[in-house]
LOZA-206808 format. One line per field, with one value per residue (C-alpha): residue number from 0; residue in one letter; x, y, z. Coordinates in nm, 3 decimals. Layout:
residues N
resi: c(NUM	...)
resn: c(A	...)
px: c(X	...)
py: c(Y	...)
pz: c(Z	...)
end
This chain:
residues 665
resi: c(0	1	2	3	4	5	6	7	8	9	10	11	12	13	14	15	16	17	18	19	20	21	22	23	24	25	26	27	28	29	30	31	32	33	34	35	36	37	38	39	40	41	42	43	44	45	46	47	48	49	50	51	52	53	54	55	56	57	58	59	60	61	62	63	64	65	66	67	68	69	70	71	72	73	74	75	76	77	78	79	80	81	82	83	84	85	86	87	88	89	90	91	92	93	94	95	96	97	98	99	100	101	102	103	104	105	106	107	108	109	110	111	112	113	114	115	116	117	118	119	120	121	122	123	124	125	126	127	128	129	130	131	132	133	134	135	136	137	138	139	140	141	142	143	144	145	146	147	148	149	150	151	152	153	154	155	156	157	158	159	160	161	162	163	164	165	166	167	168	169	170	171	172	173	174	175	176	177	178	179	180	181	182	183	184	185	186	187	188	189	190	191	192	193	194	195	196	197	198	199	200	201	202	203	204	205	206	207	208	209	210	211	212	213	214	215	216	217	218	219	220	221	222	223	224	225	226	227	228	229	230	231	232	233	234	235	236	237	238	239	240	241	242	243	244	245	246	247	248	249	250	251	252	253	254	255	256	257	258	259	260	261	262	263	264	265	266	267	268	269	270	271	272	273	274	275	276	277	278	279	280	281	282	283	284	285	286	287	288	289	290	291	292	293	294	295	296	297	298	299	300	301	302	303	304	305	306	307	308	309	310	311	312	313	314	315	316	317	318	319	320	321	322	323	324	325	326	327	328	329	330	331	332	333	334	335	336	337	338	339	340	341	342	343	344	345	346	347	348	349	350	351	352	353	354	355	356	357	358	359	360	361	362	363	364	365	366	367	368	369	370	371	372	373	374	375	376	377	378	379	380	381	382	383	384	385	386	387	388	389	390	391	392	393	394	395	396	397	398	399	400	401	402	403	404	405	406	407	408	409	410	411	412	413	414	415	416	417	418	419	420	421	422	423	424	425	426	427	428	429	430	431	432	433	434	435	436	437	438	439	440	441	442	443	444	445	446	447	448	449	450	451	452	453	454	455	456	457	458	459	460	461	462	463	464	465	466	467	468	469	470	471	472	473	474	475	476	477	478	479	480	481	482	483	484	485	486	487	488	489	490	491	492	493	494	495	496	497	498	499	500	501	502	503	504	505	506	507	508	509	510	511	512	513	514	515	516	517	518	519	520	521	522	523	524	525	526	527	528	529	530	531	532	533	534	535	536	537	538	539	540	541	542	543	544	545	546	547	548	549	550	551	552	553	554	555	556	557	558	559	560	561	562	563	564	565	566	567	568	569	570	571	572	573	574	575	576	577	578	579	580	581	582	583	584	585	586	587	588	589	590	591	592	593	594	595	596	597	598	599	600	601	602	603	604	605	606	607	608	609	610	611	612	613	614	615	616	617	618	619	620	621	622	623	624	625	626	627	628	629	630	631	632	633	634	635	636	637	638	639	640	641	642	643	644	645	646	647	648	649	650	651	652	653	654	655	656	657	658	659	660	661	662	663	664)
resn: c(M	A	D	D	L	F	Q	G	A	T	E	L	E	G	R	A	I	R	E	I	S	A	L	A	M	D	A	P	A	A	A	K	S	G	H	S	G	T	A	M	A	L	A	P	L	G	V	M	L	F	S	R	V	L	R	H	D	P	S	D	A	L	W	S	D	R	D	R	F	I	L	S	C	G	H	A	S	I	L	Q	Y	G	L	A	H	A	F	G	Y	D	L	Q	P	E	D	L	R	A	F	R	Q	P	H	S	R	T	P	G	H	P	E	K	G	V	A	P	T	V	E	V	T	T	G	P	L	G	Q	G	I	A	N	G	V	G	M	A	I	A	E	R	I	L	R	S	D	Y	G	E	E	L	V	N	H	R	T	W	V	I	A	S	D	G	C	L	E	E	G	I	S	H	E	A	A	S	L	A	G	T	L	G	L	D	R	L	T	V	F	Y	D	D	N	H	I	T	I	D	G	P	T	E	L	A	L	R	D	D	A	A	A	R	F	A	A	Y	G	W	H	V	V	N	V	G	E	K	A	N	D	L	D	V	L	E	A	A	A	R	E	A	V	A	E	T	S	R	P	T	L	I	I	V	R	S	H	I	G	F	P	S	P	Q	M	M	D	R	R	E	A	H	G	S	P	F	S	A	P	V	I	A	E	A	K	S	I	L	G	V	V	N	E	P	F	H	F	D	P	E	L	P	H	E	L	V	E	S	L	G	S	K	R	A	D	R	V	S	W	E	S	R	I	S	A	A	G	R	K	G	A	E	L	L	E	Q	L	E	F	D	G	A	A	L	I	E	E	Q	A	E	E	F	T	P	D	S	M	V	A	T	R	K	A	M	Q	R	A	M	D	V	F	A	P	Q	T	K	G	L	I	A	G	S	A	D	L	T	D	N	T	G	V	I	L	A	H	S	S	A	Q	S	A	S	N	P	G	G	R	Q	I	Y	Y	G	I	R	E	F	A	M	G	A	V	M	V	G	Q	A	L	H	G	G	F	R	P	A	G	S	T	F	F	V	F	S	D	Y	V	R	P	A	I	R	L	A	A	L	S	H	A	G	V	L	F	V	F	T	H	D	S	V	G	V	G	E	D	G	P	T	H	Q	P	V	E	H	L	M	A	L	R	A	M	P	R	L	H	V	V	R	P	S	D	A	N	E	T	L	D	L	V	E	Q	F	L	T	T	K	E	P	P	T	T	A	L	I	L	S	R	Q	D	V	P	V	L	G	G	P	D	A	E	A	S	R	L	G	A	R	R	G	G	Y	V	V	R	E	N	D	Q	A	V	F	T	L	V	G	T	G	S	E	L	A	H	C	L	A	A	H	D	E	L	L	A	R	G	V	I	T	R	V	V	A	L	P	C	W	T	C	F	E	G	Q	N	L	E	Y	R	T	R	V	L	R	R	T	I	P	S	V	A	L	E	A	G	A	T	L	G	W	T	K	Y	V	D	Q	A	I	G	I	D	T	F	G	M	S	A	P	G	S	Y	V	F	D	Y	F	N	I	T	P	A	T	V	V	W	H	V	E	S	V	L	G	D	S	Q)
px: c(3.318	3.035	2.784	2.862	2.752	2.374	2.316	2.003	1.921	1.829	1.997	1.742	1.700	2.112	2.088	1.835	2.040	2.329	2.154	2.003	2.344	2.520	2.219	2.264	2.598	2.559	2.259	2.383	2.728	2.550	2.360	2.660	2.409	2.248	2.255	2.440	2.532	2.188	2.020	2.331	2.286	1.924	1.903	1.884	1.604	1.428	1.433	1.323	1.043	0.933	0.992	0.877	0.667	0.496	0.125	0.166	0.138	0.312	0.039	-0.196	0.020	-0.290	-0.490	-0.656	-0.576	-0.208	0.036	0.156	0.519	0.668	1.050	1.067	1.403	1.325	1.694	1.737	1.481	1.710	1.658	1.265	1.315	1.545	1.298	1.032	1.226	1.375	1.028	0.809	0.673	0.630	0.939	1.227	1.590	1.585	1.373	1.627	1.912	1.752	1.748	1.710	1.689	1.444	1.060	1.169	0.984	1.288	1.298	1.586	1.314	1.007	0.685	0.359	0.188	0.542	0.656	0.498	0.533	0.541	0.244	0.346	0.588	0.872	1.233	1.176	1.277	1.058	0.697	0.674	0.655	0.328	0.232	0.288	0.052	-0.201	-0.269	-0.256	-0.587	-0.724	-0.687	-0.809	-1.131	-1.193	-1.124	-1.367	-1.642	-1.606	-1.446	-1.130	-1.216	-1.214	-0.941	-0.662	-0.330	-0.047	0.152	0.582	0.810	1.170	1.318	1.659	1.844	1.741	1.393	1.391	1.587	1.315	1.042	0.755	0.888	0.820	0.483	0.361	0.531	0.364	-0.009	0.074	0.167	-0.128	-0.383	-0.215	-0.147	-0.066	-0.077	0.216	0.579	0.890	1.213	1.476	1.812	2.060	2.369	2.508	2.580	2.448	2.593	2.776	2.947	2.870	2.523	2.680	2.780	2.413	2.228	2.286	1.945	1.803	1.564	1.468	1.349	1.210	0.980	0.903	0.786	0.566	0.403	0.553	0.702	1.079	1.270	1.665	1.819	2.158	2.404	2.220	2.140	2.255	2.084	1.748	1.629	1.688	1.522	1.177	1.191	1.173	0.893	0.693	0.730	0.584	0.288	0.220	0.199	-0.155	-0.171	0.074	0.307	0.645	0.995	1.281	1.607	1.867	2.247	2.333	2.676	2.641	2.792	2.831	3.010	3.267	3.582	3.653	3.318	3.155	3.067	3.192	2.984	3.078	2.893	2.557	2.515	2.834	2.845	3.117	3.421	3.467	3.764	3.540	3.253	3.474	3.569	3.243	3.126	3.387	3.328	2.968	3.021	2.856	2.963	3.180	2.964	2.732	2.327	2.408	2.093	1.940	1.698	1.533	1.559	1.180	1.055	1.165	1.074	0.701	0.704	0.846	0.504	0.266	0.127	0.073	-0.077	-0.323	-0.331	-0.471	-0.695	-0.879	-0.933	-1.142	-1.340	-1.433	-1.528	-1.759	-1.881	-1.957	-2.243	-2.347	-2.067	-1.797	-1.959	-1.950	-1.592	-1.493	-1.709	-1.567	-1.217	-1.276	-1.458	-1.256	-1.616	-1.768	-2.048	-2.363	-2.584	-2.938	-3.031	-2.908	-2.787	-3.008	-2.878	-2.805	-3.054	-2.948	-2.812	-2.754	-2.417	-2.238	-1.872	-1.747	-1.596	-1.942	-2.061	-1.784	-1.971	-2.340	-2.093	-1.990	-2.352	-2.516	-2.265	-2.050	-2.308	-2.379	-1.940	-1.840	-1.481	-1.465	-1.205	-1.160	-1.008	-0.785	-0.463	-0.640	-0.863	-1.194	-1.454	-1.304	-1.276	-1.575	-1.510	-1.681	-1.819	-2.163	-2.251	-1.874	-1.676	-1.317	-1.061	-0.899	-0.776	-1.080	-1.282	-1.118	-1.429	-1.409	-1.350	-1.271	-0.926	-0.794	-0.470	-0.349	-0.104	0.087	-0.014	0.300	0.188	-0.164	-0.116	0.115	-0.113	-0.395	-0.169	-0.123	-0.505	-0.580	-0.336	-0.417	-0.748	-1.117	-1.088	-1.102	-0.988	-0.990	-0.796	-0.813	-0.612	-0.580	-0.455	-0.112	-0.009	-0.062	0.323	0.374	0.163	0.329	0.598	0.277	0.046	0.345	0.393	0.008	0.002	0.280	0.123	-0.236	-0.383	-0.745	-0.703	-0.917	-0.681	-0.928	-0.779	-0.956	-0.887	-0.803	-0.663	-0.579	-0.940	-0.836	-0.782	-0.633	-0.428	-0.192	0.063	0.152	-0.173	-0.254	-0.216	-0.059	0.156	-0.020	-0.224	0.010	0.227	0.013	-0.111	0.243	0.227	0.125	-0.175	-0.291	-0.638	-0.641	-1.023	-1.106	-1.523	-1.708	-1.986	-2.117	-2.335	-2.058	-1.850	-2.141	-2.121	-1.743	-1.731	-2.011	-1.809	-1.494	-1.661	-1.853	-1.599	-1.477	-1.109	-1.072	-0.781	-0.552	-0.748	-0.692	-1.038	-0.950	-1.240	-1.279	-1.345	-1.520	-1.877	-1.953	-2.276	-2.429	-2.495	-2.889	-3.044	-2.862	-2.522	-2.591	-2.709	-2.402	-2.210	-2.390	-2.304	-1.969	-1.829	-1.692	-1.526	-1.282	-1.426	-1.715	-1.870	-2.073	-2.194	-2.210	-2.282	-2.157	-2.140	-1.916	-1.557	-1.399	-1.380	-1.324	-1.235	-1.205	-1.209	-1.364	-1.474	-1.337	-1.618	-1.877	-1.618	-1.605	-1.994	-2.037	-1.775	-1.978	-2.299	-2.120	-1.958	-2.282	-2.441	-2.194	-2.254	-1.938	-2.052	-1.866	-1.876	-1.758	-1.577	-1.517	-1.193	-1.201	-0.972	-0.722	-0.628	-0.961	-1.006	-0.684	-0.857	-1.122	-1.133	-0.954	-1.281	-1.433	-1.158	-1.163	-1.501	-1.446	-1.179	-1.244	-0.921	-1.014	-1.123	-0.917	-0.913	-0.800	-0.832	-0.910	-0.768	-0.639	-0.320	0.007	-0.056	0.227	0.060	-0.230	-0.134	-0.188	-0.552	-0.575	-0.393	-0.374	-0.396	-0.512	-0.374	-0.143	0.227	0.347	0.269	-0.089	-0.126	-0.311	-0.615	-0.987	-1.044	-1.228	-0.980	-0.721	-0.920	-0.954	-0.602	-0.470	-0.738	-0.914	-1.269	-1.504	-1.396	-1.030	-1.188	-1.384	-1.095	-0.885	-1.125	-1.194	-0.824	-0.764	-1.057	-0.960	-0.580	-0.695	-0.921)
py: c(-3.059	-2.861	-3.121	-3.052	-2.693	-2.759	-3.031	-3.246	-3.079	-3.296	-3.290	-3.109	-2.854	-2.837	-2.750	-2.474	-2.309	-2.300	-2.142	-1.898	-1.820	-1.778	-1.565	-1.323	-1.246	-1.217	-0.982	-0.713	-0.726	-0.699	-0.390	-0.279	-0.208	-0.454	-0.642	-1.005	-1.105	-1.137	-1.310	-1.583	-1.652	-1.680	-1.914	-2.229	-2.111	-1.982	-2.300	-2.524	-2.285	-2.317	-2.691	-2.815	-2.586	-2.319	-2.422	-2.265	-2.381	-2.229	-2.290	-2.103	-1.805	-1.577	-1.934	-1.716	-1.962	-2.014	-1.919	-1.576	-1.521	-1.188	-1.046	-0.792	-0.705	-0.608	-0.555	-0.912	-0.899	-1.118	-1.401	-1.373	-1.329	-1.614	-1.843	-1.744	-1.859	-2.173	-2.254	-2.237	-1.915	-1.657	-1.514	-1.553	-1.564	-1.240	-1.083	-1.209	-1.065	-0.700	-0.671	-0.309	-0.214	0.012	-0.132	-0.484	-0.706	-0.714	-0.395	-0.327	-0.410	-0.597	-0.454	-0.563	-0.648	-0.680	-1.028	-1.318	-1.446	-1.062	-1.031	-0.676	-0.407	-0.387	-0.191	0.015	-0.185	-0.350	-0.274	-0.637	-0.772	-0.503	-0.623	-0.965	-0.927	-0.751	-1.066	-1.285	-1.104	-1.119	-1.520	-1.514	-1.334	-1.504	-1.861	-1.784	-1.647	-1.972	-2.224	-2.389	-2.588	-2.313	-2.059	-2.259	-2.067	-1.898	-1.624	-1.646	-1.344	-1.312	-1.023	-0.883	-0.702	-0.367	-0.467	-0.536	-0.194	-0.013	0.081	-0.041	-0.395	-0.295	-0.192	-0.459	-0.755	-0.662	-0.615	-0.980	-1.131	-0.982	-1.082	-1.442	-1.438	-1.832	-1.850	-1.608	-1.707	-1.465	-1.573	-1.365	-1.373	-1.274	-1.205	-0.943	-0.736	-0.391	-0.116	0.042	-0.277	-0.517	-0.492	-0.455	-0.121	-0.013	-0.333	-0.558	-0.643	-1.013	-1.041	-1.368	-1.235	-0.922	-1.163	-1.378	-1.089	-1.002	-1.338	-1.535	-1.857	-1.854	-2.095	-2.036	-2.248	-2.108	-2.173	-2.374	-2.112	-2.445	-2.689	-2.757	-3.027	-2.817	-2.501	-2.716	-2.897	-2.517	-2.431	-2.760	-2.637	-2.314	-2.490	-2.656	-2.380	-2.335	-2.002	-1.730	-1.598	-1.759	-1.619	-1.840	-1.720	-1.813	-1.700	-1.665	-1.581	-1.265	-1.372	-1.745	-1.927	-1.635	-1.626	-1.288	-1.112	-1.370	-1.165	-0.868	-0.528	-0.457	-0.808	-0.592	-0.374	-0.397	-0.609	-0.842	-0.812	-1.076	-1.297	-1.282	-1.410	-1.673	-1.799	-1.838	-2.005	-2.266	-2.348	-2.368	-2.609	-2.405	-2.302	-1.950	-1.793	-1.532	-1.610	-1.968	-2.127	-2.505	-2.533	-2.813	-2.684	-2.501	-2.810	-3.078	-2.856	-2.789	-3.159	-3.203	-3.001	-3.245	-3.283	-2.870	-2.877	-3.182	-2.910	-2.630	-2.842	-3.034	-2.691	-2.600	-2.887	-2.823	-2.446	-2.632	-2.832	-2.574	-2.421	-2.080	-2.053	-2.125	-1.860	-1.591	-1.631	-1.611	-1.271	-1.160	-1.230	-1.080	-0.763	-0.724	-0.751	-0.405	-0.271	-0.390	-0.084	-0.119	0.114	0.465	0.645	0.946	1.276	1.550	1.815	2.131	2.437	2.241	2.238	1.869	1.827	1.607	1.343	1.290	1.205	0.905	0.722	0.760	0.600	0.312	0.285	0.214	0.070	-0.145	-0.383	-0.398	-0.427	-0.772	-0.651	-0.382	-0.409	-0.100	0.043	0.332	0.402	0.444	0.719	0.500	0.700	1.049	0.955	0.789	0.412	0.189	-0.087	-0.131	-0.443	-0.629	-0.675	-0.688	-0.873	-1.125	-1.498	-1.587	-1.376	-1.429	-1.301	-0.984	-0.678	-0.401	-0.379	-0.193	-0.064	0.104	0.358	0.252	0.439	0.309	-0.013	0.044	0.193	-0.117	-0.368	-0.225	-0.237	-0.608	-0.674	-0.500	-0.692	-1.027	-0.981	-0.959	-0.652	-0.287	-0.157	0.147	0.275	0.645	0.878	1.242	1.415	1.559	1.199	1.112	1.220	0.861	0.667	0.833	0.569	0.303	0.547	0.568	0.207	0.178	0.400	0.283	-0.093	0.034	-0.078	-0.023	0.159	0.433	0.641	0.832	1.155	1.381	1.709	1.819	2.206	2.444	2.405	2.144	2.448	2.443	2.131	2.371	2.339	2.018	1.864	2.133	1.990	2.251	2.111	1.808	1.834	1.959	1.707	1.393	1.569	1.588	1.176	1.030	0.788	0.922	1.042	1.296	1.409	1.700	1.668	2.027	1.903	1.599	1.484	1.493	1.291	1.022	1.004	0.974	0.696	0.519	0.585	0.457	0.112	0.033	0.103	-0.234	-0.141	0.148	0.383	0.455	0.711	0.970	1.110	1.429	1.567	1.821	1.800	2.147	2.135	2.276	2.408	2.124	2.237	2.278	2.353	2.397	2.395	2.043	1.931	2.073	1.875	1.557	1.602	1.703	1.564	1.244	1.445	1.594	1.941	2.125	2.431	2.553	2.861	2.966	3.331	3.413	3.765	3.663	3.907	3.675	3.299	3.179	2.823	2.617	2.283	2.134	2.367	2.679	2.615	2.757	3.077	3.097	3.076	3.342	3.579	3.543	3.636	3.938	4.022	4.017	4.254	4.487	4.462	4.233	3.903	3.609	3.236	2.978	2.619	2.316	2.122	1.832	1.595	1.739	1.389	1.313	1.635	1.612	1.284	1.491	1.601	1.928	2.073	1.985	2.142	2.431	2.508	2.438	2.655	2.938	3.080	3.399	3.585	3.661	3.364	3.319	2.969	2.990	2.660	2.644	2.487	2.585	2.793	2.609	2.452	2.631	2.837	2.544	2.612	3.030	3.323	3.363	3.142	3.273	3.006	2.935	2.894	2.886	2.678	2.683	2.807	2.677	2.888	2.816	2.683	3.026	3.228	3.062	3.091	3.437	3.517	3.324	3.556	3.208	3.408	3.538	3.844	3.816	3.681	3.981	4.231	4.016	4.006	4.405	4.458	4.307	4.451	4.781	4.758	4.650	4.971)
pz: c(-0.413	-0.555	-0.432	-0.053	-0.077	-0.045	0.229	0.170	-0.168	-0.463	-0.800	-0.926	-0.655	-0.636	-0.998	-0.952	-0.636	-0.915	-1.160	-0.939	-0.753	-1.101	-1.210	-0.916	-1.029	-1.409	-1.370	-1.168	-1.326	-1.680	-1.547	-1.372	-1.086	-0.827	-0.535	-0.589	-0.217	-0.059	-0.306	-0.327	0.011	-0.027	-0.304	-0.119	0.125	-0.188	-0.380	-0.071	-0.047	-0.391	-0.437	-0.058	0.085	-0.100	-0.234	-0.613	-0.973	-1.207	-1.463	-1.295	-1.129	-0.976	-0.840	-0.538	-0.270	-0.375	-0.071	-0.056	-0.108	-0.029	-0.055	0.195	0.129	-0.265	-0.315	-0.363	-0.660	-0.833	-0.624	-0.686	-1.083	-1.101	-0.876	-1.108	-1.405	-1.281	-1.161	-1.498	-1.423	-1.776	-1.712	-1.975	-2.025	-2.231	-1.934	-1.713	-1.942	-1.927	-1.541	-1.440	-1.798	-1.961	-1.966	-1.827	-1.656	-1.388	-1.254	-0.969	-0.708	-0.744	-0.870	-0.838	-1.198	-1.373	-1.304	-1.209	-0.821	-0.723	-0.455	-0.329	-0.454	-0.203	-0.177	0.111	0.397	0.641	0.450	0.325	0.678	0.722	0.399	0.517	0.804	0.588	0.358	0.649	0.821	0.480	0.436	0.778	0.727	0.367	0.577	0.830	0.576	0.317	0.538	0.525	0.230	0.023	0.193	0.304	0.229	0.433	0.368	0.394	0.412	0.360	0.562	0.608	0.910	0.755	0.774	1.130	1.200	1.028	1.291	1.058	1.148	1.531	1.457	1.260	1.430	1.753	1.564	1.415	1.779	1.932	1.654	1.677	1.267	1.290	0.902	0.876	0.855	0.826	0.764	0.927	0.687	0.977	0.727	0.984	0.664	0.558	0.315	0.620	0.757	0.997	1.146	1.490	1.379	1.475	1.565	1.899	1.939	2.035	1.747	1.942	2.255	2.083	1.874	2.139	2.327	2.053	2.124	1.801	1.787	1.716	1.554	1.523	1.315	1.311	1.065	0.845	0.561	0.279	0.431	0.277	0.505	0.816	0.634	0.530	0.903	1.063	0.788	0.870	1.233	1.133	0.990	1.258	1.494	1.495	1.769	1.676	1.360	1.305	1.318	1.148	1.206	0.953	0.975	0.620	0.459	0.210	-0.102	-0.029	-0.206	-0.319	-0.121	-0.197	-0.139	0.123	0.477	0.321	0.273	-0.075	-0.165	-0.064	-0.352	-0.597	-0.885	-0.858	-1.127	-1.406	-1.177	-0.867	-1.069	-1.243	-0.919	-0.759	-1.047	-1.048	-0.675	-0.812	-1.035	-1.309	-1.663	-1.669	-1.882	-1.854	-1.841	-1.885	-1.835	-1.829	-2.104	-1.911	-1.546	-1.579	-1.748	-1.481	-1.166	-1.283	-1.347	-0.983	-0.847	-0.966	-0.592	-0.584	-0.928	-0.759	-0.460	-0.677	-0.947	-0.586	-0.532	-0.839	-0.790	-0.432	-0.547	-0.795	-0.542	-0.326	-0.553	-0.475	-0.197	-0.414	-0.650	-0.425	-0.317	-0.689	-0.743	-0.431	-0.538	-0.852	-0.772	-0.444	-0.232	-0.394	-0.255	-0.380	-0.276	-0.217	0.065	0.014	0.270	0.421	0.304	0.565	0.587	0.345	0.509	0.831	0.967	0.968	0.974	0.671	0.952	1.075	0.725	0.702	0.993	0.857	0.516	0.746	0.901	0.577	0.313	0.531	0.556	0.190	0.104	0.148	0.128	0.345	0.631	0.853	1.121	1.308	1.468	1.793	1.657	1.584	1.753	1.620	1.249	1.170	1.075	1.341	1.200	1.369	1.158	1.284	1.538	1.633	1.460	1.659	1.702	1.899	1.628	1.334	1.085	1.234	1.008	1.260	1.276	1.583	1.451	1.734	1.760	1.456	1.144	0.931	1.025	0.954	0.596	0.481	0.636	0.450	0.114	0.184	0.254	-0.086	-0.288	-0.134	-0.325	-0.208	0.028	-0.016	0.295	0.488	0.765	0.957	1.188	1.199	0.880	1.046	1.102	0.741	0.761	0.961	0.681	0.385	0.282	0.275	0.083	-0.192	-0.230	-0.236	-0.516	-0.682	-0.696	-0.750	-0.457	-0.383	-0.042	0.118	0.356	0.572	0.717	0.940	1.134	0.784	0.903	1.166	1.247	1.506	1.697	2.041	1.977	1.815	1.540	1.617	1.524	1.264	0.861	0.668	0.388	0.374	0.105	-0.130	-0.019	-0.095	-0.440	-0.520	-0.521	-0.882	-0.881	-0.570	-0.560	-0.269	-0.234	0.017	-0.034	-0.001	0.230	0.416	0.123	-0.091	0.136	0.140	-0.222	-0.266	-0.036	-0.229	-0.522	-0.362	-0.239	-0.552	-0.820	-0.970	-0.950	-0.683	-0.671	-0.391	-0.225	0.071	0.175	0.378	0.632	0.849	1.225	1.252	1.096	0.727	0.545	0.379	0.013	-0.076	-0.395	-0.722	-0.539	-0.431	-0.751	-0.892	-0.641	-0.760	-1.096	-1.060	-0.714	-0.880	-1.175	-0.961	-1.029	-1.113	-1.121	-0.827	-0.924	-1.283	-1.463	-1.833	-1.692	-1.422	-1.403	-1.149	-1.058	-0.662	-0.613	-0.333	-0.150	0.181	0.430	0.217	-0.068	0.189	0.218	-0.162	-0.168	0.110	-0.072	-0.383	-0.211	-0.038	-0.369	-0.562	-0.326	-0.420	-0.783	-0.842	-1.057	-0.965	-1.054	-0.795	-0.833	-0.636	-0.691	-0.424	-0.621	-0.856	-0.995	-1.070	-1.233	-1.417	-1.583	-1.735	-2.093	-2.207	-2.293	-1.933	-1.736	-1.941	-1.880	-1.537	-1.460	-1.736	-1.690	-2.000	-1.630	-1.305	-1.055	-0.697	-0.458	-0.073	0.090	0.468	0.368	0.180	-0.153	-0.334	-0.627	-0.674	-0.988	-1.207	-1.166	-1.059	-1.087	-0.707	-0.367	-0.026	0.232	0.488	0.409	0.818	1.099	1.288	1.655	1.946	1.962	1.930	1.564	1.469	1.589	1.424	1.047	1.121	1.213	0.929	0.694	0.583	0.553	0.318	0.368	0.299	-0.038	-0.127	-0.034	-0.286	-0.572	-0.508	-0.502	-0.811	-1.013	-0.869	-0.991	-1.339	-1.373)
end
């Protein structure tokens, strides 16, 4: 009988599981695209979590002290949408019928801000685990600051075989174990199936031993994916664990209860046929009609969550009773701990030589104590990148309020952990490494930009100026690769003082954009006089005129350390009787956000122009006629020699301008 399918389920829970399992077949079939099998197999676990364990309230979906739920295996998105609808969140039957359709609230993979209950954007496997680590860190710091009476929630993640195969899961799980994040629980859906076939084709790891070695508490419930009481007991055991994160291993059967599709690779990513759906629905005991919903189910499930709603109401009372402390918590959550600047950073002396990475440390020294939401760290390069929080200390189980994160040599996990911190609310994280290693972080940067996460990725050692470390450590194509990413603000400041200003902008803006701050290893001249004033007025706009002249016959455009070369070339050309103008473009995305009149005035394309940048030239023709750069790998030699070798010099700009003007005469 159908009632024997889901052991321990109440009548109400059983109806929810059956409806979600049917939906998991109907929606991909209607879309002719999607993943049914995993959602079907995990429906009992999902219902158990939302019904019995998760601290949540559908009547206030964004209650800040709610538990966070992350579906790391985002291909099973229809499970999350089905749970949201069944438990009374604002997701209607018409939204579910529009699964994977244009502009729907139910896209193929969960996207932050599109459907309720979706805390992070998932899909690329493994990152959801690291996002969960970030959320657990954020909760811990807030709880340390404000007390358990005001902050007391947990993070729950459902992950798949694919999530555990991806390398980021190793990075993130090792960090979580080291930090002892006891309020993080990951359910491992051990269904033994991938798109190619059985997981044993490529995976024979002992997951329990692996996570135990990381320092996790491990619970293996075996073949109990359909037993809600066993699943709940495992979750309660995780809650009782107070010194380390928990992994709960669940051996599910993909496509359950379909006799035709269960434990088959086709159940992973292929919509089921009508006969297969009909047979499975018969076993489930539900109506064989596409998108058949019980209109009373959401109401009944919401009513069953009375104790959870009482938790939320009680929390609101405690917030009110806490007075100023409660108000400060709400303010930090609303503004993500934005800086309240009362003390400005001392500017660097004009015409001195300062690497922009050194300005980052001055910014941290001055602004960090004034920024409640700042969490900062590095992938093992803290001294080199300038993200030492002198006012704080290392985050650890024994120091839960520590805002200095030592991520270790785990660039990818660092990026995804910071996304979790930002999307949790209350924080604006900064993490750093050498620019060449942005390749390791890139997938996390992409999801950060996609989900509007206010993360500051600090990348130093920004060019071939790295020098003797050679081409393995000299970024060339990286600027253009990141500039190609939508929504990402790639910022390469012109000097140290401009760096201070742009860091302050990120820390004070109410909703900071996902930002990659690109800083030099080598010293760069500090702008002075009118040049410095132009920077103060224009840097936050992404582009500005440094030196203007109505009689100019050429425009020189630079970013970062190369702006100084453009200024030197400008002076040399002026001495030779050639009048030029100089433009800085520290952030292309910011510049594109300005109005057309401003952009036209800055670029002034009616005269010839050239850009100088120590990186790939691809893309520069959007702003200039020609670009001088580096379209090959670097070399191991002192940085000054490498710049000269690749013609990143004022003399090259002078030669180029005179050549173009000579050819035009």
